[in-house]
ROMIZA-702859 format. One record per atom (N, C-alpha, C): residue number from 1; chain; atom name; z, x, y. Coordinates in steps of 0.001 Angstrom, whole numbers, plus 500000, padded with zeros to 6 digits. Example, Ala and Ser with C-alpha at 12.3 -4.5 7.8 and 13.67 -1.06 7.14 Angstrom:
2
<lumse 1, A, N, <507800, 513190, 494310>>
<lumse 1, A, CA, <507800, 512300, 495500>>
<lumse 1, A, C, <507800, 513200, 496700>>
<lumse 2, A, N, <507080, 512850, 497750>>
<lumse 2, A, CA, <507140, 513670, 498940>>
<lumse 2, A, C, <507870, 512900, 500030>>
***
This chain:
186
<lumse 1, A, N, <538282, 379170, 756607>>
<lumse 1, A, CA, <538062, 380252, 757222>>
<lumse 1, A, C, <538275, 381401, 756360>>
<lumse 2, A, N, <536972, 382579, 756491>>
<lumse 2, A, CA, <536809, 384027, 755421>>
<lumse 2, A, C, <537418, 384622, 756795>>
<lumse 3, A, N, <537647, 385929, 756164>>
<lumse 3, A, CA, <538532, 386842, 756919>>
<lumse 3, A, C, <537457, 387021, 757996>>
<lumse 4, A, N, <536329, 387228, 757203>>
<lumse 4, A, CA, <534759, 388023, 758177>>
<lumse 4, A, C, <534848, 387057, 759488>>
<lumse 5, A, N, <534876, 385356, 759114>>
<lumse 5, A, CA, <534650, 384512, 760145>>
<lumse 5, A, C, <535668, 384838, 761261>>
<lumse 6, A, N, <537363, 384979, 760706>>
<lumse 6, A, CA, <538062, 385222, 761290>>
<lumse 6, A, C, <538428, 386006, 762667>>
<lumse 7, A, N, <537570, 387344, 762060>>
<lumse 7, A, CA, <537694, 388589, 762817>>
<lumse 7, A, C, <536704, 388225, 763689>>
<lumse 8, A, N, <535451, 387704, 763549>>
<lumse 8, A, CA, <534161, 387336, 764354>>
<lumse 8, A, C, <535119, 386383, 765453>>
<lumse 9, A, N, <535499, 385198, 764970>>
<lumse 9, A, CA, <536484, 384199, 766293>>
<lumse 9, A, C, <537263, 385065, 767362>>
<lumse 10, A, N, <537763, 385773, 766782>>
<lumse 10, A, CA, <539336, 386203, 767388>>
<lumse 10, A, C, <538508, 387940, 768291>>
<lumse 11, A, N, <537832, 388246, 767523>>
<lumse 11, A, CA, <537153, 389051, 768358>>
<lumse 11, A, C, <537650, 390726, 767961>>
<lumse 12, A, N, <537383, 391820, 768462>>
<lumse 12, A, CA, <537258, 393268, 768442>>
<lumse 12, A, C, <538994, 393557, 768622>>
<lumse 13, A, N, <539918, 393356, 769601>>
<lumse 13, A, CA, <541558, 393397, 769481>>
<lumse 13, A, C, <541736, 392929, 768393>>
<lumse 14, A, N, <541378, 391822, 767642>>
<lumse 14, A, CA, <542043, 391341, 766311>>
<lumse 14, A, C, <541220, 391878, 765015>>
<lumse 15, A, N, <540280, 392394, 765255>>
<lumse 15, A, CA, <539039, 392773, 764092>>
<lumse 15, A, C, <539813, 393980, 764175>>
<lumse 16, A, N, <540052, 394770, 764584>>
<lumse 16, A, CA, <539675, 396629, 764668>>
<lumse 16, A, C, <541012, 396899, 763752>>
<lumse 17, A, N, <542428, 396078, 763601>>
<lumse 17, A, CA, <543444, 396533, 762708>>
<lumse 17, A, C, <543886, 395705, 761543>>
<lumse 18, A, N, <542512, 394655, 761476>>
<lumse 18, A, CA, <543100, 393608, 760633>>
<lumse 18, A, C, <543005, 394344, 758953>>
<lumse 19, A, N, <541911, 395116, 758831>>
<lumse 19, A, CA, <542152, 395093, 757279>>
<lumse 19, A, C, <542882, 396086, 756904>>
<lumse 20, A, N, <543901, 396974, 758013>>
<lumse 20, A, CA, <545069, 397666, 757994>>
<lumse 20, A, C, <546001, 396768, 757678>>
<lumse 21, A, N, <546366, 395434, 758711>>
<lumse 21, A, CA, <547422, 394771, 758608>>
<lumse 21, A, C, <547343, 393932, 757253>>
<lumse 22, A, N, <546593, 393870, 756776>>
<lumse 22, A, CA, <546255, 393061, 755477>>
<lumse 22, A, C, <546979, 393756, 754408>>
<lumse 23, A, N, <546487, 395070, 753895>>
<lumse 23, A, CA, <546759, 395604, 752985>>
<lumse 23, A, C, <548039, 396031, 752899>>
<lumse 24, A, N, <548523, 396354, 754253>>
<lumse 24, A, CA, <550316, 396103, 753915>>
<lumse 24, A, C, <550792, 394945, 753784>>
<lumse 25, A, N, <550532, 393903, 754373>>
<lumse 25, A, CA, <551329, 392363, 754052>>
<lumse 25, A, C, <550699, 392471, 752650>>
<lumse 26, A, N, <549812, 392921, 751453>>
<lumse 26, A, CA, <549575, 392605, 750420>>
<lumse 26, A, C, <550295, 393262, 749482>>
<lumse 27, A, N, <550469, 394681, 749934>>
<lumse 27, A, CA, <551066, 395604, 749037>>
<lumse 27, A, C, <552720, 395057, 748863>>
<lumse 28, A, N, <553347, 394352, 749826>>
<lumse 28, A, CA, <554321, 394233, 750224>>
<lumse 28, A, C, <554975, 392815, 748976>>
<lumse 29, A, N, <554141, 392051, 748422>>
<lumse 29, A, CA, <554060, 391002, 747492>>
<lumse 29, A, C, <555034, 390123, 748046>>
<lumse 30, A, N, <555137, 389890, 749040>>
<lumse 30, A, CA, <556201, 388768, 749309>>
<lumse 30, A, C, <556144, 386960, 749139>>
<lumse 31, A, N, <557481, 387128, 749028>>
<lumse 31, A, CA, <557275, 385225, 748376>>
<lumse 31, A, C, <556687, 384571, 749555>>
<lumse 32, A, N, <555543, 383753, 749546>>
<lumse 32, A, CA, <555228, 382659, 750403>>
<lumse 32, A, C, <556326, 381824, 751363>>
<lumse 33, A, N, <557964, 381935, 750196>>
<lumse 33, A, CA, <558825, 381293, 751363>>
<lumse 33, A, C, <559437, 382376, 752337>>
<lumse 34, A, N, <559217, 383447, 752023>>
<lumse 34, A, CA, <560168, 384343, 752454>>
<lumse 34, A, C, <560622, 384160, 754435>>
<lumse 35, A, N, <561460, 384602, 754479>>
<lumse 35, A, CA, <561554, 384169, 756244>>
<lumse 35, A, C, <561424, 385441, 757135>>
<lumse 36, A, N, <560094, 385028, 757674>>
<lumse 36, A, CA, <559754, 386895, 758824>>
<lumse 36, A, C, <559442, 386352, 759847>>
<lumse 37, A, N, <560194, 387305, 760521>>
<lumse 37, A, CA, <560526, 387649, 762102>>
<lumse 37, A, C, <559105, 388765, 762421>>
<lumse 38, A, N, <558835, 388183, 763295>>
<lumse 38, A, CA, <557910, 389432, 764208>>
<lumse 38, A, C, <557979, 389760, 765417>>
<lumse 39, A, N, <558571, 391023, 765722>>
<lumse 39, A, CA, <559357, 391462, 767176>>
<lumse 39, A, C, <558139, 391804, 767685>>
<lumse 40, A, N, <558013, 391278, 768911>>
<lumse 40, A, CA, <557058, 391681, 770142>>
<lumse 40, A, C, <556079, 390729, 770416>>
<lumse 41, A, N, <555787, 389766, 770538>>
<lumse 41, A, CA, <554764, 389019, 769516>>
<lumse 41, A, C, <553153, 389696, 770652>>
<lumse 42, A, N, <552708, 389636, 771679>>
<lumse 42, A, CA, <551900, 390457, 772018>>
<lumse 42, A, C, <550666, 389271, 772230>>
<lumse 43, A, N, <549850, 390211, 771976>>
<lumse 43, A, CA, <548420, 389181, 771590>>
<lumse 43, A, C, <548506, 388190, 770659>>
<lumse 44, A, N, <549334, 388556, 769666>>
<lumse 44, A, CA, <549776, 387637, 768456>>
<lumse 44, A, C, <549308, 387712, 767449>>
<lumse 45, A, N, <548536, 389328, 767098>>
<lumse 45, A, CA, <548277, 389567, 765687>>
<lumse 45, A, C, <548858, 389874, 764965>>
<lumse 46, A, N, <550021, 390074, 764517>>
<lumse 46, A, CA, <550691, 390379, 763325>>
<lumse 46, A, C, <551255, 388908, 762555>>
<lumse 47, A, N, <551716, 388057, 764149>>
<lumse 47, A, CA, <551987, 386618, 763465>>
<lumse 47, A, C, <550954, 385722, 763511>>
<lumse 48, A, N, <549667, 385842, 763667>>
<lumse 48, A, CA, <548747, 385413, 763181>>
<lumse 48, A, C, <548061, 385986, 762250>>
<lumse 49, A, N, <548042, 387629, 761200>>
<lumse 49, A, CA, <547470, 387784, 760497>>
<lumse 49, A, C, <548769, 386959, 759382>>
<lumse 50, A, N, <549886, 387150, 759731>>
<lumse 50, A, CA, <550994, 386843, 758570>>
<lumse 50, A, C, <550610, 385337, 758495>>
<lumse 51, A, N, <550532, 384825, 759528>>
<lumse 51, A, CA, <550148, 382955, 759488>>
<lumse 51, A, C, <549452, 382661, 758570>>
<lumse 52, A, N, <548390, 383724, 758497>>
<lumse 52, A, CA, <546855, 383447, 757595>>
<lumse 52, A, C, <547075, 383667, 756177>>
<lumse 53, A, N, <548124, 384199, 756141>>
<lumse 53, A, CA, <548634, 384873, 754806>>
<lumse 53, A, C, <549386, 383882, 754336>>
<lumse 54, A, N, <549911, 382760, 754309>>
<lumse 54, A, CA, <550174, 381340, 754117>>
<lumse 54, A, C, <551774, 381853, 755017>>
<lumse 55, A, N, <552399, 382804, 755359>>
<lumse 55, A, CA, <553827, 382288, 755764>>
<lumse 55, A, C, <554118, 381919, 756966>>
<lumse 56, A, N, <555294, 381000, 757088>>
<lumse 56, A, CA, <555965, 380871, 758379>>
<lumse 56, A, C, <556791, 382080, 759316>>
<lumse 57, A, N, <556377, 382010, 760622>>
<lumse 57, A, CA, <556755, 383482, 760790>>
<lumse 57, A, C, <557374, 382835, 762552>>
<lumse 58, A, N, <558374, 383547, 762913>>
<lumse 58, A, CA, <559323, 383171, 764224>>
<lumse 58, A, C, <558590, 384588, 765098>>
<lumse 59, A, N, <558319, 384829, 765924>>
<lumse 59, A, CA, <558122, 385333, 766826>>
<lumse 59, A, C, <558416, 385511, 768309>>
<lumse 60, A, N, <558557, 386706, 768586>>
<lumse 60, A, CA, <559040, 386853, 770310>>
<lumse 60, A, C, <559045, 388026, 770759>>
<lumse 61, A, N, <559261, 387520, 772144>>
<lumse 61, A, CA, <559070, 388749, 772578>>
<lumse 61, A, C, <560457, 388639, 774109>>
<lumse 62, A, N, <560683, 388942, 774892>>
<lumse 62, A, CA, <561629, 388701, 775970>>
<lumse 62, A, C, <560863, 388042, 777084>>
<lumse 63, A, N, <561980, 387002, 777521>>
<lumse 63, A, CA, <561189, 385653, 778206>>
<lumse 63, A, C, <560441, 386045, 779028>>
<lumse 64, A, N, <560768, 386704, 779929>>
<lumse 64, A, CA, <559703, 387228, 781140>>
<lumse 64, A, C, <558365, 388002, 781151>>
<lumse 65, A, N, <558154, 388635, 779977>>
<lumse 65, A, CA, <557117, 389152, 779676>>
<lumse 65, A, C, <555689, 388384, 779647>>
<lumse 66, A, N, <554803, 389262, 780401>>
<lumse 66, A, CA, <553585, 388608, 780834>>
<lumse 66, A, C, <552124, 389098, 779852>>
<lumse 67, A, N, <552669, 388788, 778220>>
<lumse 67, A, CA, <551842, 389214, 777873>>
<lumse 67, A, C, <550188, 388361, 777771>>
<lumse 68, A, N, <549225, 388309, 776871>>
<lumse 68, A, CA, <548357, 388014, 776720>>
<lumse 68, A, C, <548650, 386230, 775812>>
<lumse 69, A, N, <547721, 384987, 776070>>
<lumse 69, A, CA, <548137, 383902, 775261>>
<lumse 69, A, C, <547630, 384153, 773693>>
<lumse 70, A, N, <548663, 384333, 773320>>
<lumse 70, A, CA, <548587, 384456, 771880>>
<lumse 70, A, C, <548072, 383116, 770905>>
<lumse 71, A, N, <548852, 381997, 771654>>
<lumse 71, A, CA, <548612, 380585, 771316>>
<lumse 71, A, C, <547209, 380123, 771072>>
<lumse 72, A, N, <546039, 380394, 772095>>
<lumse 72, A, CA, <545112, 379812, 771973>>
<lumse 72, A, C, <544523, 380462, 770561>>
<lumse 73, A, N, <544323, 381960, 770367>>
<lumse 73, A, CA, <543916, 382568, 769299>>
<lumse 73, A, C, <544439, 381989, 767980>>
<lumse 74, A, N, <545236, 381788, 767841>>
<lumse 74, A, CA, <546402, 381044, 766728>>
<lumse 74, A, C, <545326, 380114, 766502>>
<lumse 75, A, N, <545612, 379012, 767868>>
<lumse 75, A, CA, <544892, 377601, 767533>>
<lumse 75, A, C, <543474, 377596, 767163>>
<lumse 76, A, N, <542907, 378895, 767420>>
<lumse 76, A, CA, <541581, 379315, 766869>>
<lumse 76, A, C, <541159, 379304, 765656>>
<lumse 77, A, N, <542316, 379852, 764545>>
<lumse 77, A, CA, <541901, 379822, 763697>>
<lumse 77, A, C, <543067, 378947, 762746>>
<lumse 78, A, N, <543479, 377801, 763184>>
<lumse 78, A, CA, <544154, 376875, 762519>>
<lumse 78, A, C, <545411, 377074, 762363>>
<lumse 79, A, N, <545987, 378820, 762707>>
<lumse 79, A, CA, <547384, 379208, 762551>>
<lumse 79, A, C, <548668, 378971, 763191>>
<lumse 80, A, N, <548579, 378212, 764620>>
<lumse 80, A, CA, <549646, 377595, 765284>>
<lumse 80, A, C, <550887, 377045, 764481>>
<lumse 81, A, N, <550416, 376377, 763700>>
<lumse 81, A, CA, <551933, 375439, 763025>>
<lumse 81, A, C, <552563, 376097, 762040>>
<lumse 82, A, N, <552067, 377560, 761693>>
<lumse 82, A, CA, <552595, 378393, 760807>>
<lumse 82, A, C, <553472, 379596, 761432>>
<lumse 83, A, N, <552840, 379563, 763435>>
<lumse 83, A, CA, <554286, 380478, 764139>>
<lumse 83, A, C, <555283, 379580, 765152>>
<lumse 84, A, N, <556302, 379990, 765406>>
<lumse 84, A, CA, <557382, 379314, 766352>>
<lumse 84, A, C, <557956, 380774, 766989>>
<lumse 85, A, N, <557508, 380492, 768475>>
<lumse 85, A, CA, <557797, 381634, 769296>>
<lumse 85, A, C, <558976, 381511, 769664>>
<lumse 86, A, N, <559726, 382662, 769873>>
<lumse 86, A, CA, <561254, 381944, 770800>>
<lumse 86, A, C, <561318, 383377, 771417>>
<lumse 87, A, N, <561871, 383381, 772774>>
<lumse 87, A, CA, <561962, 384179, 773181>>
<lumse 87, A, C, <563103, 384840, 772864>>
<lumse 88, A, N, <563113, 386599, 773231>>
<lumse 88, A, CA, <564291, 387625, 772651>>
<lumse 88, A, C, <564280, 388495, 773039>>
<lumse 89, A, N, <565260, 389905, 772978>>
<lumse 89, A, CA, <565232, 391027, 772991>>
<lumse 89, A, C, <565577, 391641, 771860>>
<lumse 90, A, N, <564654, 392354, 771497>>
<lumse 90, A, CA, <564728, 393230, 769826>>
<lumse 90, A, C, <566447, 393950, 770016>>
<lumse 91, A, N, <566829, 394053, 771041>>
<lumse 91, A, CA, <568193, 395023, 770696>>
<lumse 91, A, C, <569406, 393730, 770810>>
<lumse 92, A, N, <569182, 392547, 770898>>
<lumse 92, A, CA, <570285, 391744, 771096>>
<lumse 92, A, C, <569317, 390453, 770363>>
<lumse 93, A, N, <569512, 390053, 769439>>
<lumse 93, A, CA, <568297, 389112, 768553>>
<lumse 93, A, C, <569463, 387858, 768227>>
<lumse 94, A, N, <568570, 386474, 768755>>
<lumse 94, A, CA, <569941, 385519, 768794>>
<lumse 94, A, C, <569418, 385037, 767154>>
<lumse 95, A, N, <569868, 385375, 766097>>
<lumse 95, A, CA, <570309, 385203, 764475>>
<lumse 95, A, C, <571216, 385642, 763891>>
<lumse 96, A, N, <571346, 385254, 763190>>
<lumse 96, A, CA, <572531, 385102, 762492>>
<lumse 96, A, C, <572197, 386366, 761181>>
<lumse 97, A, N, <573323, 387080, 760687>>
<lumse 97, A, CA, <573322, 387752, 759842>>
<lumse 97, A, C, <572503, 387710, 758715>>
<lumse 98, A, N, <571909, 388781, 758003>>
<lumse 98, A, CA, <571390, 388225, 756694>>
<lumse 98, A, C, <570397, 387100, 756880>>
<lumse 99, A, N, <569673, 387398, 757969>>
<lumse 99, A, CA, <568488, 385822, 758509>>
<lumse 99, A, C, <567209, 386058, 757616>>
<lumse 100, A, N, <566497, 387394, 757268>>
<lumse 100, A, CA, <565345, 387360, 757593>>
<lumse 100, A, C, <565157, 388480, 756066>>
<lumse 101, A, N, <563743, 387834, 754931>>
<lumse 101, A, CA, <562906, 389210, 754492>>
<lumse 101, A, C, <562348, 390106, 754725>>
<lumse 102, A, N, <561738, 389661, 755728>>
<lumse 102, A, CA, <560811, 390681, 756445>>
<lumse 102, A, C, <560951, 390633, 757874>>
<lumse 103, A, N, <561231, 392029, 758639>>
<lumse 103, A, CA, <560838, 391739, 760596>>
<lumse 103, A, C, <559747, 392746, 760047>>
<lumse 104, A, N, <558662, 392434, 761024>>
<lumse 104, A, CA, <557426, 393598, 761335>>
<lumse 104, A, C, <557632, 393682, 763074>>
<lumse 105, A, N, <557330, 395112, 763286>>
<lumse 105, A, CA, <556683, 395375, 764934>>
<lumse 105, A, C, <555807, 395984, 764281>>
<lumse 106, A, N, <554484, 395203, 765053>>
<lumse 106, A, CA, <553073, 395570, 765392>>
<lumse 106, A, C, <553042, 396212, 766203>>
<lumse 107, A, N, <553002, 397739, 766641>>
<lumse 107, A, CA, <552757, 398586, 768067>>
<lumse 107, A, C, <553753, 397887, 769272>>
<lumse 108, A, N, <555195, 397506, 768741>>
<lumse 108, A, CA, <556084, 397581, 769741>>
<lumse 108, A, C, <557406, 397859, 769935>>
<lumse 109, A, N, <557232, 398782, 768873>>
<lumse 109, A, CA, <558448, 399977, 769157>>
<lumse 109, A, C, <558399, 400632, 770613>>
<lumse 110, A, N, <557205, 401322, 770768>>
<lumse 110, A, CA, <557328, 402235, 771879>>
<lumse 110, A, C, <557518, 401343, 773116>>
<lumse 111, A, N, <557569, 400495, 772767>>
<lumse 111, A, CA, <557927, 399278, 774337>>
<lumse 111, A, C, <559104, 399189, 774961>>
<lumse 112, A, N, <559876, 399265, 773328>>
<lumse 112, A, CA, <561222, 399133, 773873>>
<lumse 112, A, C, <561924, 400005, 774150>>
<lumse 113, A, N, <563047, 400170, 775343>>
<lumse 113, A, CA, <563892, 401222, 775639>>
<lumse 113, A, C, <564412, 401869, 774243>>
<lumse 114, A, N, <565379, 400457, 773906>>
<lumse 114, A, CA, <566654, 400852, 773275>>
<lumse 114, A, C, <566183, 401354, 772028>>
<lumse 115, A, N, <565957, 402184, 771421>>
<lumse 115, A, CA, <564928, 401774, 770081>>
<lumse 115, A, C, <566165, 402115, 768969>>
<lumse 116, A, N, <567081, 402911, 768910>>
<lumse 116, A, CA, <568510, 402890, 767586>>
<lumse 116, A, C, <568880, 401405, 767718>>
<lumse 117, A, N, <569291, 401008, 769032>>
<lumse 117, A, CA, <569992, 399487, 769283>>
<lumse 117, A, C, <569278, 398640, 768825>>
<lumse 118, A, N, <567570, 398844, 768791>>
<lumse 118, A, CA, <566516, 397405, 768215>>
<lumse 118, A, C, <566878, 397603, 766659>>
<lumse 119, A, N, <566573, 398705, 766071>>
<lumse 119, A, CA, <566762, 399133, 764759>>
<lumse 119, A, C, <567958, 398421, 764269>>
<lumse 120, A, N, <568917, 398844, 765178>>
<lumse 120, A, CA, <570765, 398533, 764415>>
<lumse 120, A, C, <570708, 396914, 764353>>
<lumse 121, A, N, <569912, 396571, 765185>>
<lumse 121, A, CA, <570078, 395322, 765229>>
<lumse 121, A, C, <569359, 394204, 764770>>
<lumse 122, A, N, <568290, 394542, 764535>>
<lumse 122, A, CA, <566967, 394597, 763103>>
<lumse 122, A, C, <568058, 394308, 761801>>
<lumse 123, A, N, <568390, 395668, 761365>>
<lumse 123, A, CA, <568732, 395724, 760362>>
<lumse 123, A, C, <570423, 394476, 759797>>
<lumse 124, A, N, <570791, 394200, 761406>>
<lumse 124, A, CA, <572071, 393153, 761053>>
<lumse 124, A, C, <571570, 391522, 760298>>
<lumse 125, A, N, <570358, 391737, 760892>>
<lumse 125, A, CA, <569775, 390187, 760786>>
<lumse 125, A, C, <568243, 390200, 759259>>
<lumse 126, A, N, <568712, 391484, 758328>>
<lumse 126, A, CA, <568000, 391611, 757212>>
<lumse 126, A, C, <568895, 391357, 755951>>
<lumse 127, A, N, <568236, 390584, 755373>>
<lumse 127, A, CA, <568787, 390169, 754141>>
<lumse 127, A, C, <568536, 391116, 753600>>
<lumse 128, A, N, <569248, 391269, 752041>>
<lumse 128, A, CA, <569644, 392355, 751147>>
<lumse 128, A, C, <568384, 392434, 750644>>
<lumse 129, A, N, <567397, 393598, 750288>>
<lumse 129, A, CA, <566375, 393516, 749337>>
<lumse 129, A, C, <565525, 393366, 750148>>
<lumse 130, A, N, <565389, 393361, 751427>>
<lumse 130, A, CA, <564547, 393212, 752462>>
<lumse 130, A, C, <563442, 394246, 753146>>
<lumse 131, A, N, <562369, 393935, 753637>>
<lumse 131, A, CA, <561727, 394846, 754602>>
<lumse 131, A, C, <561701, 394420, 756027>>
<lumse 132, A, N, <561784, 396395, 757206>>
<lumse 132, A, CA, <561871, 396238, 758107>>
<lumse 132, A, C, <559985, 396993, 758011>>
<lumse 133, A, N, <559615, 396484, 758700>>
<lumse 133, A, CA, <557827, 396896, 758736>>
<lumse 133, A, C, <557362, 397443, 759787>>
<lumse 134, A, N, <557619, 398701, 760487>>
<lumse 134, A, CA, <556981, 399544, 761628>>
<lumse 134, A, C, <555770, 399660, 761605>>
<lumse 135, A, N, <554743, 399000, 762211>>
<lumse 135, A, CA, <553607, 399447, 762085>>
<lumse 135, A, C, <553284, 400152, 763813>>
<lumse 136, A, N, <552836, 401508, 763885>>
<lumse 136, A, CA, <553130, 402493, 765493>>
<lumse 136, A, C, <551848, 402947, 765473>>
<lumse 137, A, N, <551283, 403195, 766304>>
<lumse 137, A, CA, <549956, 403674, 766922>>
<lumse 137, A, C, <550359, 405235, 766804>>
<lumse 138, A, N, <548605, 405910, 766493>>
<lumse 138, A, CA, <548988, 407377, 766351>>
<lumse 138, A, C, <548858, 408330, 767405>>
<lumse 139, A, N, <548724, 409430, 767709>>
<lumse 139, A, CA, <548341, 409863, 768674>>
<lumse 139, A, C, <546878, 409436, 769184>>
<lumse 140, A, N, <545765, 409407, 768233>>
<lumse 140, A, CA, <544690, 409114, 768103>>
<lumse 140, A, C, <544115, 407316, 768905>>
<lumse 141, A, N, <545531, 406701, 768249>>
<lumse 141, A, CA, <545082, 405467, 768808>>
<lumse 141, A, C, <545916, 405256, 770107>>
<lumse 142, A, N, <546753, 405707, 770595>>
<lumse 142, A, CA, <547265, 406033, 771654>>
<lumse 142, A, C, <546056, 406471, 772787>>
<lumse 143, A, N, <545073, 407655, 772381>>
<lumse 143, A, CA, <544173, 408090, 773262>>
<lumse 143, A, C, <542830, 406650, 773317>>
<lumse 144, A, N, <542653, 405956, 772104>>
<lumse 144, A, CA, <541917, 404825, 772567>>
<lumse 144, A, C, <542335, 403729, 773186>>
<lumse 145, A, N, <543575, 403683, 773225>>
<lumse 145, A, CA, <543873, 402310, 774413>>
<lumse 145, A, C, <543909, 402981, 775820>>
<lumse 146, A, N, <544467, 403852, 775758>>
<lumse 146, A, CA, <544485, 405104, 776891>>
<lumse 146, A, C, <543139, 404802, 778013>>
<lumse 147, A, N, <541916, 404486, 777000>>
<lumse 147, A, CA, <540906, 404701, 777539>>
<lumse 147, A, C, <540594, 403393, 778241>>
<lumse 148, A, N, <541127, 402033, 778243>>
<lumse 148, A, CA, <541334, 400784, 779187>>
<lumse 148, A, C, <542732, 400768, 779691>>
<lumse 149, A, N, <544067, 401533, 778859>>
<lumse 149, A, CA, <545188, 401257, 779846>>
<lumse 149, A, C, <545808, 402616, 780393>>
<lumse 150, A, N, <545405, 403399, 781275>>
<lumse 150, A, CA, <545560, 404569, 781418>>
<lumse 150, A, C, <547186, 405271, 781155>>
<lumse 151, A, N, <548002, 404183, 781856>>
<lumse 151, A, CA, <549407, 404244, 781302>>
<lumse 151, A, C, <550394, 403611, 780426>>
<lumse 152, A, N, <549606, 403774, 779125>>
<lumse 152, A, CA, <550167, 403163, 778153>>
<lumse 152, A, C, <550996, 404075, 777899>>
<lumse 153, A, N, <552336, 403471, 777161>>
<lumse 153, A, CA, <553272, 404483, 776847>>
<lumse 153, A, C, <552859, 405733, 775619>>
<lumse 154, A, N, <553554, 406891, 775183>>
<lumse 154, A, CA, <552997, 407850, 774385>>
<lumse 154, A, C, <553785, 406885, 773217>>
<lumse 155, A, N, <552767, 407268, 771800>>
<lumse 155, A, CA, <553249, 406921, 770231>>
<lumse 155, A, C, <554893, 407461, 770055>>
<lumse 156, A, N, <555304, 406624, 769386>>
<lumse 156, A, CA, <556705, 407088, 768867>>
<lumse 156, A, C, <556339, 407253, 767243>>
<lumse 157, A, N, <557494, 409139, 767422>>
<lumse 157, A, CA, <557511, 409455, 765958>>
<lumse 157, A, C, <558363, 408395, 765301>>
<lumse 158, A, N, <557988, 407326, 764892>>
<lumse 158, A, CA, <558678, 406725, 763829>>
<lumse 158, A, C, <559653, 407214, 762711>>
<lumse 159, A, N, <558913, 408347, 762252>>
<lumse 159, A, CA, <559587, 408711, 761064>>
<lumse 159, A, C, <560853, 409497, 761001>>
<lumse 160, A, N, <560826, 409850, 762318>>
<lumse 160, A, CA, <561982, 410965, 762555>>
<lumse 160, A, C, <563286, 410044, 763065>>
<lumse 161, A, N, <562472, 409094, 763722>>
<lumse 161, A, CA, <563591, 408100, 764095>>
<lumse 161, A, C, <564677, 407699, 762949>>
<lumse 162, A, N, <563773, 406655, 762000>>
<lumse 162, A, CA, <564040, 406277, 760915>>
<lumse 162, A, C, <565115, 407180, 759898>>
<lumse 163, A, N, <564803, 408468, 760465>>
<lumse 163, A, CA, <565768, 409205, 759400>>
<lumse 163, A, C, <567250, 409153, 760056>>
<lumse 164, A, N, <567462, 408045, 760728>>
<lumse 164, A, CA, <568971, 408110, 761474>>
<lumse 164, A, C, <569639, 407178, 760497>>
<lumse 165, A, N, <568740, 406409, 760065>>
<lumse 165, A, CA, <569110, 404991, 759159>>
<lumse 165, A, C, <569547, 405534, 757672>>
<lumse 166, A, N, <569832, 404523, 756749>>
<lumse 166, A, CA, <570101, 404904, 755611>>
<lumse 166, A, C, <569175, 403526, 754875>>
<lumse 167, A, N, <568005, 404267, 755180>>
<lumse 167, A, CA, <567072, 403689, 754758>>
<lumse 167, A, C, <565937, 404320, 753668>>
<lumse 168, A, N, <565071, 403499, 752939>>
<lumse 168, A, CA, <564140, 404218, 752080>>
<lumse 168, A, C, <562729, 403446, 752740>>
<lumse 169, A, N, <561707, 404905, 753050>>
<lumse 169, A, CA, <560919, 404720, 753835>>
<lumse 169, A, C, <559355, 405230, 753213>>
<lumse 170, A, N, <558755, 404430, 753046>>
<lumse 170, A, CA, <557552, 405116, 752774>>
<lumse 170, A, C, <556337, 404631, 753802>>
<lumse 171, A, N, <555259, 405837, 753955>>
<lumse 171, A, CA, <554459, 405638, 754795>>
<lumse 171, A, C, <553293, 405179, 754462>>
<lumse 172, A, N, <552202, 404549, 755260>>
<lumse 172, A, CA, <551121, 404200, 755395>>
<lumse 172, A, C, <550045, 404405, 755922>>
<lumse 173, A, N, <549112, 405413, 756089>>
<lumse 173, A, CA, <548604, 406144, 757247>>
<lumse 173, A, C, <546916, 405372, 757424>>
<lumse 174, A, N, <546915, 405448, 758788>>
<lumse 174, A, CA, <545251, 405313, 758879>>
<lumse 174, A, C, <544980, 405785, 759944>>
<lumse 175, A, N, <543775, 405899, 760837>>
<lumse 175, A, CA, <543268, 406595, 761903>>
<lumse 175, A, C, <543806, 406350, 763087>>
<lumse 176, A, N, <544399, 405234, 763588>>
<lumse 176, A, CA, <544751, 404496, 764947>>
<lumse 176, A, C, <546147, 404091, 764127>>
<lumse 177, A, N, <546903, 403625, 763317>>
<lumse 177, A, CA, <548251, 403222, 763179>>
<lumse 177, A, C, <548297, 403647, 762004>>
<lumse 178, A, N, <550050, 403643, 762036>>
<lumse 178, A, CA, <550875, 404141, 760550>>
<lumse 178, A, C, <551891, 403225, 760468>>
<lumse 179, A, N, <552004, 402520, 759096>>
<lumse 179, A, CA, <552722, 401397, 759214>>
<lumse 179, A, C, <554184, 402228, 758019>>
<lumse 180, A, N, <555500, 402033, 758593>>
<lumse 180, A, CA, <556797, 402463, 757891>>
<lumse 180, A, C, <557157, 401378, 757263>>
<lumse 181, A, N, <557198, 401273, 756034>>
<lumse 181, A, CA, <557686, 400544, 755561>>
<lumse 181, A, C, <559197, 401001, 754761>>
<lumse 182, A, N, <559980, 400141, 755555>>
<lumse 182, A, CA, <561576, 400232, 755149>>
<lumse 182, A, C, <561901, 399358, 754262>>
<lumse 183, A, N, <563235, 399678, 753139>>
<lumse 183, A, CA, <564004, 399485, 752404>>
<lumse 183, A, C, <565723, 399297, 752654>>
<lumse 184, A, N, <566602, 398697, 752824>>
<lumse 184, A, CA, <567768, 398978, 752888>>
<lumse 184, A, C, <568195, 399840, 751574>>
<lumse 185, A, N, <568900, 400284, 751580>>
<lumse 185, A, CA, <569479, 401178, 750638>>
<lumse 185, A, C, <570932, 400901, 749959>>
<lumse 186, A, N, <571058, 400336, 748327>>
<lumse 186, A, CA, <571948, 399690, 748019>>
<lumse 186, A, C, <573091, 401002, 747801>>
***
């Protein structure tokens, strides 16, 4: 199925950010056997995009979170077999140290109360030479979402937050999203 057909099948919520997410994923040049974690499943957009790139993904959010049905969307584009859902809190990940080659947070950091604790926990489960990719809304992105969801949280200044950690950070910017691509320093 072509990317355009996938966008058409999954609708506007998926297609709005797909090209940006594609470019972030493609620039990482991750091995297809990489162990990947998606923190904050939500609508499943990040997990589905990664699965469509051929990656196996573990995704999750708190057990009682009431988000959309990501599984139906994944089935529509034959991506469900590459996605494993596991309930967890970002501040207390149920994984061993040095488990993941890449961890993605797609518009989820601003929903996490203890951001410092969550980032520390993600760094704990990252392998050496791995990536932490935080994709967050810009102020303009929050304005767009607040047209439908008036009480949506403010954008997080991820760059300032990430300065507290020993990471190499590069930024990829777009109109509604910024991606902060972090690598551990040796």
